LUMZA-202243 format. One line per 3 residues: number of its first residue (from 0); for each residue x, y, z of C-alpha. Coordinates in Angstrom, 2 decimals. Layout:
BEGIN
NUM = X/Y/Z  ... $
//
This chain:
BEGIN
0 = 151.28/128.13/169.74  148.05/129.14/168.05  148.18/131.01/164.72 $
3 = 145.36/133.50/164.40  145.95/133.96/160.69  145.60/131.22/158.14 $
6 = 148.87/129.40/157.65  150.17/129.36/154.10  150.81/126.07/152.38 $
9 = 154.52/126.86/152.26  154.56/127.33/156.01  152.51/124.17/156.52 $
12 = 154.93/122.15/154.47  157.95/123.81/156.13  156.47/123.23/159.60 $
15 = 155.86/119.59/158.81  159.42/119.24/157.54  160.74/121.04/160.63 $
18 = 158.70/118.78/162.90  159.95/115.65/161.21  163.51/116.93/161.23 $
21 = 163.44/117.86/164.91  161.76/114.58/165.79  164.52/112.65/164.07 $
24 = 167.22/114.80/165.71  165.60/114.59/169.14  165.14/110.85/169.02 $
27 = 168.62/110.32/167.69  170.24/112.53/170.33  168.18/110.97/173.13 $
30 = 169.05/107.45/172.05  172.74/108.22/171.67  172.85/110.12/174.97 $
33 = 170.96/107.37/176.81  173.24/104.64/175.48  176.33/106.66/176.24 $
36 = 175.20/107.56/179.75  174.00/104.01/180.47  177.26/102.43/179.36 $
39 = 179.28/105.01/181.25  177.36/104.48/184.49  177.50/100.70/184.13 $
42 = 181.28/100.92/183.81  181.45/103.31/186.74  179.27/101.10/188.94 $
45 = 181.30/98.04/188.02  184.50/99.92/188.97  182.91/101.10/192.16 $
48 = 181.69/97.60/192.98  185.13/96.18/192.33  186.67/98.80/194.63 $
51 = 184.23/97.95/197.43  184.76/94.22/196.98  188.56/94.58/196.93 $
54 = 188.52/96.84/200.00  186.42/94.39/201.99  188.43/91.42/200.78 $
57 = 191.76/92.96/201.75  190.49/94.06/205.19  188.70/90.89/206.20 $
60 = 191.33/88.16/205.80  192.23/87.95/209.48  188.63/88.57/210.48 $
63 = 187.43/85.67/208.42  190.19/83.45/209.69  189.18/84.31/213.29 $
66 = 185.50/83.93/212.46  184.67/87.43/213.70  181.33/87.88/211.96 $
69 = 180.30/90.99/213.89  183.33/92.91/212.71  182.66/91.82/209.18 $
72 = 179.01/92.89/209.49  179.93/96.35/210.64  182.37/96.67/207.77 $
75 = 179.89/95.68/205.06  177.19/97.93/206.56  179.46/100.88/205.98 $
78 = 179.91/100.00/202.32  176.22/99.32/201.92  175.61/103.01/202.39 $
81 = 177.69/103.77/199.28  175.69/105.25/196.36  174.51/102.49/194.10 $
84 = 175.30/99.52/196.34  172.28/97.29/196.58  173.72/94.64/198.87 $
87 = 177.01/93.27/200.28  177.55/89.81/201.70  180.55/87.59/202.61 $
90 = 180.88/83.81/202.23  183.39/81.51/203.73  185.44/79.02/201.75 $
93 = 182.60/76.51/201.92  180.12/79.01/200.48  178.21/79.72/203.65 $
96 = 177.12/83.33/204.09  178.81/84.79/207.12  177.55/88.36/206.99 $
99 = 175.09/90.23/204.68  173.04/93.41/204.40  169.76/91.81/203.32 $
102 = 166.64/92.63/205.26  165.02/90.49/206.45  166.72/87.49/204.77 $
105 = 169.03/86.50/201.96  167.25/85.93/198.62  167.10/82.33/197.59 $
108 = 168.85/82.97/194.28  171.91/84.09/196.33  171.60/81.73/199.24 $
111 = 171.81/78.62/197.11  173.80/79.97/194.21  177.40/79.27/195.26 $
114 = 180.16/80.17/192.86  183.93/79.86/193.53  185.81/82.06/191.01 $
117 = 189.54/82.37/191.24  189.48/86.02/190.19  186.95/88.85/190.24 $
120 = 183.75/87.64/188.57  180.97/89.93/187.31  177.44/88.85/186.49 $
123 = 173.96/90.41/186.10  171.10/89.09/188.22  167.39/89.75/188.49 $
126 = 166.67/89.50/192.23  163.10/89.62/193.50  162.23/92.72/195.56 $
129 = 165.55/94.25/194.51  165.52/94.24/190.73  168.35/94.12/188.24 $
132 = 171.78/94.17/189.85  175.38/93.75/188.81  176.88/91.08/191.08 $
135 = 180.66/91.45/191.58  182.40/88.51/193.30  185.93/88.93/194.77 $
138 = 187.77/85.85/196.13  189.69/86.25/199.39  193.11/84.60/199.33 $
141 = 192.13/82.96/196.04  188.98/81.65/197.72  190.68/79.88/200.63 $
144 = 189.42/82.49/203.09  186.06/83.01/201.35  184.35/85.39/198.91 $
147 = 183.00/88.96/198.98  179.84/89.77/196.90  178.85/93.35/196.08 $
150 = 175.57/94.03/194.13  175.30/97.35/192.27  171.69/98.48/191.61 $
153 = 171.02/98.93/187.87  167.69/100.64/188.56  169.63/103.73/189.71 $
156 = 171.46/103.70/186.38  168.15/103.58/184.43  166.77/106.33/186.64 $
159 = 169.67/108.63/185.87  169.36/107.80/182.16  165.66/108.72/182.00 $
162 = 166.29/111.89/183.96  168.95/112.87/181.42  166.61/112.08/178.50 $
165 = 163.84/114.13/180.05  166.09/117.13/180.47  167.30/116.77/176.89 $
168 = 163.72/116.64/175.59  162.82/119.76/177.51  165.75/121.56/175.93 $
171 = 164.78/120.24/172.48  161.19/121.33/173.07  162.19/124.93/173.58 $
174 = 164.62/124.80/170.71  161.91/123.36/168.42  159.34/126.01/169.12 $
177 = 161.94/128.70/168.95  162.88/127.49/165.49  159.18/127.33/164.56 $
180 = 158.79/130.93/165.52  161.84/131.95/163.53  160.60/129.80/160.60 $
183 = 157.18/131.37/160.71  158.72/134.82/160.66  160.90/133.96/157.65 $
186 = 158.15/132.15/155.76  155.75/134.94/156.37  158.12/137.36/154.73 $
189 = 158.33/135.06/151.72  154.75/133.77/151.53  152.96/137.12/151.68 $
192 = 154.52/138.34/148.41  153.91/134.92/146.94  150.26/135.07/147.99 $
195 = 150.03/138.43/146.32  151.61/136.98/143.18  149.13/134.07/143.34 $
198 = 146.16/136.39/143.54  147.65/138.46/140.74  148.12/135.35/138.60 $
201 = 144.47/134.35/139.22  143.34/137.77/138.01  145.50/137.38/134.92 $
204 = 144.01/133.93/134.35  140.56/135.56/134.54  141.71/137.98/131.80 $
207 = 141.84/140.91/134.26  144.91/142.53/132.81  144.21/145.87/134.56 $
210 = 145.10/144.38/137.98  148.35/145.37/139.71  150.60/143.94/142.43 $
213 = 152.59/146.01/144.96  155.89/144.20/145.41  158.98/146.40/145.35 $
216 = 161.60/144.10/146.79  164.79/143.55/144.81  164.98/139.84/145.44 $
219 = 163.81/137.01/143.16  160.18/137.55/144.12  160.41/141.20/143.16 $
222 = 161.97/140.23/139.83  159.19/137.66/139.28  156.54/140.26/140.03 $
225 = 158.09/142.66/137.54  158.27/139.93/134.91  154.61/139.05/135.44 $
228 = 153.65/142.72/135.06  155.52/142.90/131.76  153.95/139.62/130.67 $
231 = 150.50/140.96/131.55  151.13/143.98/129.36  152.28/141.82/126.45 $
234 = 149.36/139.46/126.96  146.99/142.40/126.88  148.36/143.44/123.50 $
237 = 148.51/139.85/122.21  145.02/138.90/123.33  143.60/142.07/121.89 $
240 = 145.19/141.10/118.56  143.99/137.53/118.91  140.48/138.70/119.64 $
243 = 140.54/140.80/116.52  141.95/137.85/114.51  139.41/135.44/115.98 $
246 = 136.65/137.87/115.22  137.82/138.21/111.65  138.30/134.42/111.32 $
249 = 134.87/133.79/112.79  133.33/136.21/110.37  135.21/134.61/107.45 $
252 = 134.24/131.13/108.67  130.62/132.14/108.91  130.81/133.58/105.40 $
255 = 132.51/130.40/104.17  129.95/128.17/105.85  127.15/130.25/104.40 $
258 = 128.85/130.11/101.01  129.29/126.33/101.25  125.70/125.84/102.41 $
261 = 124.47/127.88/99.48  126.66/125.87/97.09  125.51/122.53/98.53 $
264 = 121.87/123.61/98.56  122.11/124.71/94.93  124.16/121.78/93.67 $
267 = 122.50/120.09/90.74  124.04/116.84/91.99  122.86/115.08/95.11 $
270 = 125.35/115.14/98.01  125.49/112.41/100.66  128.07/112.37/103.47 $
273 = 128.24/109.22/105.59  130.47/108.59/108.62  132.54/105.45/109.10 $
276 = 129.68/103.77/111.02  127.20/104.21/108.20  125.35/107.15/109.79 $
279 = 124.24/109.99/107.49  126.04/113.24/108.34  124.92/115.58/105.57 $
282 = 122.58/115.73/102.57  121.41/118.46/100.23  118.03/119.22/98.63 $
285 = 119.03/117.71/95.28  119.60/114.34/96.94  116.22/114.56/98.62 $
288 = 114.53/115.23/95.30  116.29/112.28/93.64  115.41/109.79/96.38 $
291 = 112.14/111.38/97.59  113.57/112.31/100.99  112.34/115.91/101.09 $
294 = 110.03/115.44/104.08  112.27/113.15/106.08  115.02/114.03/108.47 $
297 = 117.78/111.56/107.58  120.64/113.15/109.50  122.16/110.79/112.05 $
300 = 120.25/107.78/110.74  121.58/104.66/109.11  122.21/104.74/105.35 $
303 = 120.56/101.32/104.96  117.21/102.78/106.02  116.89/105.12/103.04 $
306 = 119.05/103.98/100.13  119.29/101.03/97.76  121.69/98.11/97.97 $
309 = 123.83/99.65/95.21  124.42/102.83/97.24  125.25/100.75/100.31 $
312 = 127.66/98.67/98.23  129.47/101.84/97.10  129.77/103.00/100.71 $
315 = 131.16/99.63/101.80  133.76/99.81/99.01  135.18/103.18/100.05 $
318 = 134.92/102.99/103.84  138.05/100.81/103.88  140.01/104.04/103.32 $
321 = 141.62/102.86/100.09  142.72/105.64/97.75  140.19/104.72/95.07 $
324 = 137.03/106.23/93.68  134.11/103.97/92.81  131.10/104.72/90.65 $
327 = 127.92/102.96/89.67  124.80/103.60/87.65  121.59/103.18/89.64 $
330 = 118.06/102.85/88.34  115.42/104.95/90.12  111.64/104.87/89.88 $
333 = 110.13/106.80/87.01  112.61/105.40/84.44  115.33/107.65/85.80 $
336 = 119.01/106.75/85.93  121.61/108.29/88.24  125.36/107.91/88.47 $
339 = 126.77/107.71/92.00  130.47/108.43/92.60  131.88/107.55/96.04 $
342 = 135.20/108.63/97.52  136.59/108.15/101.06  137.16/111.00/103.52 $
345 = 140.74/110.89/104.79  142.42/112.53/107.76  146.17/112.62/108.28 $
348 = 147.53/113.12/111.80  150.99/113.75/110.34  152.91/113.33/107.12 $
351 = 154.37/110.02/108.31  151.21/108.51/109.78  148.65/106.37/107.98 $
354 = 145.43/108.13/106.96  142.37/107.73/109.16  139.12/107.10/107.32 $
357 = 136.26/109.25/108.60  133.60/108.08/106.18  132.59/108.64/102.55 $
360 = 131.22/111.29/100.22  128.81/110.13/97.53  127.84/112.46/94.68 $
363 = 124.72/111.46/92.77  124.00/112.91/89.32  120.84/112.46/87.29 $
366 = 122.06/111.13/83.94  118.67/110.19/82.51  118.99/112.75/79.73 $
369 = 122.63/111.83/79.07  121.67/108.16/78.84  118.95/108.99/76.34 $
372 = 121.41/111.06/74.31  123.99/108.29/74.57  121.45/105.74/73.39 $
375 = 120.52/108.02/70.49  124.21/108.39/69.67  124.71/104.63/69.86 $
378 = 121.69/104.05/67.64  122.99/106.68/65.23  126.43/105.07/65.09 $
381 = 124.84/101.67/64.62  122.53/102.94/61.87  125.28/104.81/60.06 $
384 = 127.61/101.82/60.32  124.93/99.54/58.96  124.23/101.92/56.12 $
387 = 127.95/102.13/55.35  128.04/98.40/54.78  125.80/98.69/51.70 $
390 = 128.01/101.14/49.76  131.07/99.24/50.97  129.62/96.12/49.36 $
393 = 129.24/98.01/46.10  132.71/99.59/46.34  134.49/96.35/47.15 $
396 = 132.32/94.35/44.76  132.76/96.64/41.79  136.49/96.99/42.54 $
399 = 136.84/93.23/42.46  134.71/93.01/39.29  136.82/95.68/37.62 $
402 = 140.01/93.86/38.66  138.57/90.59/37.38  137.44/92.13/34.07 $
405 = 140.76/93.87/33.59  142.75/90.75/34.39  140.51/88.55/32.25 $
408 = 139.50/90.71/29.29  141.51/93.95/29.06  145.09/93.38/30.17 $
411 = 145.62/90.23/28.10  144.93/92.14/24.87  147.10/95.11/25.87 $
414 = 150.32/93.91/24.31  151.84/97.35/24.03  155.62/96.99/23.97 $
417 = 156.40/100.38/25.45  157.31/100.61/29.12  154.94/103.50/29.71 $
420 = 151.90/101.37/28.91  153.20/98.49/31.02  153.82/100.87/33.89 $
423 = 150.27/102.21/33.56  148.86/98.67/33.63  150.90/97.88/36.74 $
426 = 149.73/101.10/38.44  146.11/100.31/37.61  146.51/96.84/39.13 $
429 = 148.19/98.27/42.21  145.60/101.02/42.59  142.71/98.58/42.40 $
432 = 144.50/96.40/44.94  144.81/99.42/47.22  141.10/100.19/46.80 $
435 = 140.22/96.63/47.79  142.69/96.62/50.69  141.57/99.97/52.07 $
438 = 137.93/98.97/51.59  138.53/95.90/53.70  140.28/98.04/56.36 $
441 = 137.34/100.43/56.36  135.04/97.42/56.75  137.02/96.33/59.82 $
444 = 136.63/99.82/61.29  132.88/99.71/60.66  132.71/96.28/62.31 $
447 = 134.59/97.59/65.38  132.24/100.57/65.64  129.25/98.25/65.41 $
450 = 130.76/95.93/68.00  131.23/98.60/70.65  127.89/100.23/69.79 $
453 = 126.14/96.91/70.40  127.95/96.48/73.71  127.02/99.96/74.89 $
456 = 123.39/99.49/73.91  123.24/96.10/75.61  122.29/94.28/72.42 $
459 = 125.10/91.76/72.56  124.00/88.18/73.16  126.39/87.05/75.91 $
462 = 126.88/83.33/76.38  127.98/81.66/79.58  129.91/78.44/79.11 $
465 = 132.78/76.73/80.97  136.02/78.42/79.92  139.47/76.84/80.23 $
468 = 141.90/79.77/80.35  144.78/77.48/79.44  142.99/76.58/76.21 $
471 = 142.11/80.24/75.56  145.73/81.36/75.93  146.99/78.52/73.73 $
474 = 144.40/79.29/71.05  145.17/83.00/71.13  148.85/82.19/70.66 $
477 = 148.07/80.02/67.64  145.67/82.59/66.20  148.21/85.42/66.35 $
480 = 151.10/83.35/65.00  151.04/85.18/61.62  151.54/88.44/63.53 $
483 = 154.44/87.70/65.88  156.28/84.96/63.99  157.41/87.17/61.06 $
486 = 158.91/89.62/63.58  160.80/86.72/65.22  159.26/87.48/68.62 $
489 = 159.05/84.86/71.34  155.55/84.24/72.70  155.55/82.67/76.19 $
492 = 152.41/81.19/77.77  152.55/80.57/81.53  149.37/79.20/83.13 $
495 = 149.15/78.24/86.79  148.49/74.57/87.43  144.98/73.55/88.53 $
498 = 143.56/76.89/87.42  139.81/76.86/88.20  137.31/76.82/85.36 $
501 = 135.46/80.10/84.92  132.05/80.59/83.37  131.62/83.27/80.75 $
504 = 131.61/84.06/77.06  134.61/82.08/75.82  134.67/83.74/72.39 $
507 = 134.63/87.24/73.83  137.39/86.40/76.32  139.43/84.99/73.44 $
510 = 138.76/88.26/71.59  140.33/90.16/74.52  143.43/87.95/74.46 $
513 = 143.88/88.21/70.68  143.43/91.99/70.87  146.00/92.42/73.65 $
516 = 148.53/90.17/71.93  147.99/91.99/68.62  148.61/95.33/70.32 $
519 = 151.75/93.98/71.96  153.04/92.77/68.59  152.38/96.19/67.01 $
522 = 154.62/97.99/69.47  157.30/95.32/69.99  160.12/95.03/67.45 $
525 = 162.28/92.54/69.34  162.19/90.47/72.49  159.21/88.53/73.81 $
528 = 155.55/88.64/74.74  154.49/86.79/77.90  150.93/85.68/78.66 $
531 = 150.19/84.50/82.21  147.07/83.36/84.07  146.84/83.03/87.85 $
534 = 144.10/82.44/90.42  143.80/85.52/92.63  141.27/86.07/95.45 $
537 = 138.32/84.32/93.82  139.18/85.71/90.39  141.49/84.81/87.53 $
540 = 144.22/87.36/86.84  145.52/87.40/83.25  148.51/89.46/82.09 $
543 = 150.03/90.19/78.68  153.52/91.71/78.95  155.82/92.84/76.17 $
546 = 159.31/94.27/75.79  158.21/97.00/73.42  158.42/100.78/73.41 $
549 = 156.11/101.30/76.37  153.30/103.80/76.91  153.66/107.27/78.40 $
552 = 151.73/108.12/81.60  149.61/110.62/79.63  148.60/107.98/77.09 $
555 = 147.88/105.39/79.78  145.02/107.57/81.01  143.20/107.54/77.67 $
558 = 143.95/104.26/75.88  140.76/102.64/77.23  138.67/105.48/75.82 $
561 = 136.98/105.07/72.45  138.92/106.19/69.38  141.97/107.10/71.53 $
564 = 145.38/105.64/70.71  148.84/105.88/72.22  151.13/108.35/70.51 $
567 = 150.40/111.31/68.28  147.79/110.38/65.67  148.50/113.62/63.79 $
570 = 152.22/113.06/63.22  152.15/109.26/63.12  149.86/106.91/61.22 $
573 = 147.33/105.28/63.58  147.76/101.55/63.98  144.07/100.64/64.20 $
576 = 140.67/102.09/64.94  141.27/102.95/68.58  138.38/100.69/69.60 $
579 = 140.22/97.49/70.44  141.00/98.32/74.07  137.57/99.91/74.76 $
582 = 135.97/96.71/73.44  138.26/94.70/75.74  137.19/96.88/78.66 $
585 = 133.50/96.35/77.85  134.02/92.57/77.75  136.02/92.50/80.99 $
588 = 133.50/94.76/82.76  130.69/92.42/81.71  132.55/89.53/83.36 $
591 = 132.79/91.43/86.67  136.49/92.24/86.29  138.70/95.23/85.60 $
594 = 141.50/95.96/83.15  144.53/98.21/83.61  148.04/98.80/82.29 $
597 = 151.51/99.14/83.83  154.09/100.62/81.51  157.30/102.63/81.33 $
600 = 158.75/104.26/78.25  161.41/102.01/76.73  160.76/99.14/79.16 $
603 = 157.60/97.63/77.70  154.02/97.34/78.86  151.94/94.90/80.89 $
606 = 148.18/94.74/80.43  146.32/93.00/83.27  142.68/92.04/83.58 $
609 = 140.66/90.04/86.05  137.63/87.82/85.47  135.14/86.60/88.04 $
612 = 135.02/82.80/88.12  131.22/82.90/88.15  128.81/79.97/88.19 $
615 = 127.28/77.87/85.37  123.95/78.92/83.91  121.94/77.08/81.27 $
618 = 121.24/78.90/78.05  118.20/77.91/75.99  118.13/79.16/72.44 $
621 = 114.85/80.15/70.88  114.05/77.97/67.86  114.20/79.66/64.45 $
624 = 111.68/78.65/61.82  113.15/78.68/58.32  111.53/77.11/55.28 $
627 = 113.03/74.30/53.28  114.63/74.88/49.90  112.93/73.98/46.68 $
630 = 115.16/73.13/43.76  115.24/74.38/40.22  116.30/72.33/37.22 $
633 = 117.96/75.02/35.08  121.70/75.24/34.70  123.71/78.43/34.27 $
636 = 124.57/79.41/30.75  121.71/77.60/29.00  118.79/79.24/27.24 $
639 = 116.49/78.50/30.13  118.94/79.66/32.82  117.41/80.15/36.29 $
642 = 115.77/83.50/36.87  117.06/85.31/39.97  115.33/88.33/41.44 $
645 = 117.54/90.89/43.22  115.59/92.98/45.77  117.52/95.97/47.15 $
648 = 116.73/99.66/47.35  120.34/100.62/46.61  120.85/100.93/42.83 $
651 = 124.60/100.39/43.09  124.18/97.15/45.01  121.47/95.99/42.60 $
654 = 123.85/96.61/39.74  126.72/94.82/41.52  124.68/91.72/42.33 $
657 = 123.23/91.69/38.82  126.67/91.80/37.21  128.03/89.06/39.50 $
660 = 125.13/86.72/38.80  124.90/87.56/35.09  128.58/86.68/34.85 $
663 = 127.58/83.20/36.04  124.92/82.94/33.30  121.79/83.65/35.35 $
666 = 118.90/85.79/34.20  118.35/88.76/36.49  115.39/90.96/37.41 $
669 = 115.70/93.76/39.99  113.20/95.39/42.35  113.66/98.20/44.87 $
672 = 111.17/97.46/47.67  109.47/94.55/49.41  106.01/95.04/47.90 $
675 = 107.42/95.08/44.40  109.41/91.95/45.25  106.25/90.06/46.31 $
678 = 104.27/91.17/43.27  107.10/90.39/40.83  107.71/86.98/42.40 $
681 = 104.03/86.09/41.96  104.13/87.14/38.30  107.59/85.98/37.17 $
684 = 108.21/83.03/39.52  112.03/83.38/39.89  114.03/80.33/40.92 $
687 = 115.85/82.32/43.68  115.54/85.70/45.39  118.20/87.86/47.09 $
690 = 116.46/90.05/49.66  117.65/93.14/51.49  115.98/93.76/54.86 $
693 = 115.78/97.54/55.04  113.68/98.71/52.07  110.90/101.27/51.66 $
696 = 107.15/100.54/51.34  107.60/97.00/52.69  110.82/95.79/54.38 $
699 = 112.48/92.49/53.56  111.19/90.62/56.60  107.59/91.46/55.73 $
702 = 108.20/90.50/52.11  109.58/87.09/53.11  106.55/86.44/55.33 $
705 = 104.24/87.38/52.45  106.12/85.03/50.09  105.88/82.18/52.60 $
708 = 102.14/82.65/53.03  101.49/82.41/49.31  101.47/78.71/48.22 $
711 = 102.69/79.72/44.77  105.84/81.42/46.05  106.46/79.42/49.23 $
714 = 109.01/77.16/47.53  111.30/79.95/46.23  114.68/80.01/48.09 $
717 = 115.55/83.37/49.60  119.07/84.62/50.38  118.92/87.45/52.91 $
720 = 121.62/90.02/52.12  121.76/92.67/54.82  124.05/94.83/56.88 $
723 = 122.38/93.34/59.94  123.47/90.14/61.66  119.86/89.12/62.25 $
726 = 119.26/87.97/58.67  119.05/84.30/59.62  116.11/85.00/61.93 $
729 = 113.66/86.48/59.41  112.71/83.31/57.53  115.26/83.19/54.72 $
732 = 116.96/80.04/53.48  120.43/81.54/53.76  121.88/84.77/55.10 $
735 = 124.90/86.80/54.04  126.18/89.92/55.75  127.42/92.94/53.82 $
738 = 129.94/93.54/52.38  129.35/90.55/50.10  132.12/88.49/48.57 $
741 = 130.98/87.65/45.03  132.66/84.24/45.09  130.80/83.20/48.26 $
744 = 127.56/84.60/46.83  127.86/82.50/43.69  128.67/79.36/45.69 $
747 = 125.66/79.97/47.96  123.37/80.45/44.96  124.66/77.23/43.42 $
750 = 124.09/75.41/46.68  120.52/76.63/47.14  119.67/75.82/43.52 $
753 = 121.30/72.39/44.07  123.38/72.76/40.93  126.19/70.38/40.16 $
756 = 128.99/72.87/40.75  132.13/72.13/42.69  133.31/74.79/45.14 $
759 = 136.93/75.78/44.86  137.47/76.61/48.57  137.19/74.27/51.57 $
762 = 133.77/73.67/53.07  133.09/73.30/56.77  129.80/72.04/58.16 $
765 = 128.86/72.76/61.76  127.74/69.42/63.18  128.59/65.73/62.80 $
768 = 128.98/63.71/59.60  126.12/61.37/60.52  123.79/64.40/60.78 $
771 = 124.51/65.94/57.38  122.20/68.99/57.05  121.80/68.62/53.27 $
774 = 122.66/65.75/50.96  123.32/68.30/48.23  126.50/69.37/50.04 $
777 = 128.15/66.15/48.86  127.68/67.44/45.33  128.76/71.01/46.07 $
780 = 131.83/70.06/48.15  132.91/66.59/47.04  135.63/65.22/49.28 $
783 = 136.36/68.59/50.91  133.78/68.80/53.69  135.18/69.38/57.18 $
786 = 132.85/68.61/60.07  133.23/70.71/63.18  131.51/70.61/66.55 $
789 = 129.99/73.99/67.56  132.36/74.22/70.54  135.41/73.89/68.22 $
792 = 134.26/76.43/65.63  136.25/79.41/66.88  139.36/77.34/67.33 $
795 = 139.17/76.28/63.69  138.48/79.82/62.46  141.22/81.38/64.54 $
798 = 143.65/78.67/63.44  143.37/80.00/59.88  140.40/78.29/58.20 $
801 = 139.41/79.96/54.92  136.31/78.92/53.01  132.57/78.49/53.41 $
804 = 130.91/77.53/56.69  127.49/75.89/56.45  125.38/76.39/59.55 $
807 = 121.87/75.18/60.23  119.30/77.69/61.41  119.03/75.94/64.78 $
810 = 122.77/76.16/65.49  123.04/79.71/64.16  120.89/81.00/67.01 $
813 = 123.72/80.29/69.46  126.55/81.84/67.39  127.89/85.36/67.14 $
816 = 127.28/85.59/63.38  128.10/89.28/63.31  131.61/88.60/64.56 $
819 = 132.00/85.49/62.41  131.07/87.49/59.33  133.92/89.90/60.06 $
822 = 136.53/87.13/59.74  138.52/87.59/56.50  138.14/84.91/53.79 $
825 = 135.26/83.20/55.60  131.76/83.07/54.11  128.65/81.98/56.04 $
828 = 125.72/80.06/54.59  122.67/79.53/56.82  120.84/76.32/55.89 $
831 = 117.22/75.59/56.80  116.44/72.86/59.29  115.51/69.50/57.75 $
//
């Protein structure tokens, strides 16, 4: 059957299913029918063969006994004509064939195959020229008279079976194609509406919502068609709304992109966007101007091709997708400085998933002007702080002189019995004590300001030496004992075994530890303070934890800023200058580490900082040339007392130094500038000069050089008295840093004049006893000289040493004299090299 119209896929699939189904049914029915018919005919032929054999056997007993073979032959010929009988033959009792129906002769398989069953015996044989037969053997008189054999032809059975199968297949053939016709008719009625729906759906998919479909049936297809029509109407409305929304969104997006492009193009800061593979995605004109990339197309190219190692390092830090922001200052040609801030670009697939890093954004700001302003500010702070030291010397000095005069000359003669006068005397003593105490506190503040100003300006001389953190923690514990022991706090030091040696500025690292422990003591009233040191990923991690009041999250953000303290400085008295932690941060940053705090209110605080282990580097100090001291013979108090010239442009300080030295019996002359100092020294020949560095007309350094060039004044000892820590480098014989302690000043003057005066406080000489820097020290400090190796100096000082430290000019070049001068009750004397 040929279909003139294209068959639908439904019909094709149904036809294939129908064909398979009918094939299975047809084969199954044919097989079952053939087996049934075959078995039935075999049984029928066996029954028929048995009947023939029994009939011949019962009729041929007498014939066989009489040996009448012709009668037997005629009998078996009649049965041979029966339907299905292939042959009939009779044997006698000895197995010889008496009669048979074979033409022309008996097959050999039967002629020589004698069997003698006692009952009917059935067997299947394949006989040449005859085929498959069922051989039925019937004994006559239990075999005594012979045997009758009847062969039923199985070929006839197979023939009938195949004829039956053929007829069945013909019937199935007509049934199959009749069902195909009916199926086609039914499918056609279903597929045509479906084809229409398919075409309609394609039109809808092509956004042709004006199309229509003519299906009016009430069945499922009709309902589907109606539903699709309604859906098309709703889609028309929805898509029209979506098109309006998309149009509006597109317009807004274009406006936003234009707005963002304008913002990026007009950003004062350079913008660099880099993908995770290091390829540049976006830049702006400001970045091109900073890095001279205006005429180059950098988009899509590698960041390493256009930017410095510092920029690449920032990118490598943030591309790991950590939630941190990194910044760095970068030097550019033309003495420009920029600050680059890098942050990762994150993408979250869901709230529960881990963020995916897409790259990094780096903002670059030109801070050249800010750096210049910052340097000016630092210089201003440094200058003001230095200048404050001069009046502080006068304030503290005169306060101490007044206290000394009152205690020595005034109060002893005030024997007023009334309580009011005694109370006034006590108040005066207390008030002067407060002036001295607050002056010293103000001096500490000035020293802290100078310290951080020097760090910011890069003027700190950093030393790199092997540092044993175990020793640093132990020393810091001993140094702060007067702080935590009175409060009955427990200080625990826990250092990991085999901690590697790091290389850095040991004194500055110790300063960090002392500062952190001091802060912990301030805010801890009971409990313990724990100091730990551990090796951690190529660094050393140090922690200082306390059980104090804790720090609020708001304060944690600002405590490392200058002049910022935890708590309310308006309602509560500040406990320091607010510079301790910023100084710690500067020191830690210099050592390649970072410092941070973990704290909760009421549960205490933990300050942590890391230090790079580093590598050893040799440090060679520049030699300092300082002249030797010449001695004078005069003694204080005599008529020919030594003449001392005080050179300082500050009248108050001149007066203070004059009073201190006059009190010791010296004759004093004062000058206010370096030129006057040189001229007066040449005329008056003083036995000793105190020299300020910063003076008008000619500064102190120039004046000292002029004195050293003149043979007549070359021998005069010079004590440099300055707010600067560089006094030992300008050619003086000794250097003292403002504010001046009058007791130390007098002892230094006695020492330089080599007068037989015993010092009342301990003396410590930096060096070994066999290398005594001056034999005159044995006279000044008889029996009280402590010798200290340079490496042990800070341990001695921080362990509580109070007195005078004598340092040679050569050793002083490697010491932080500015910091040493800030130590309470310690006076420094710089001695010339022998």
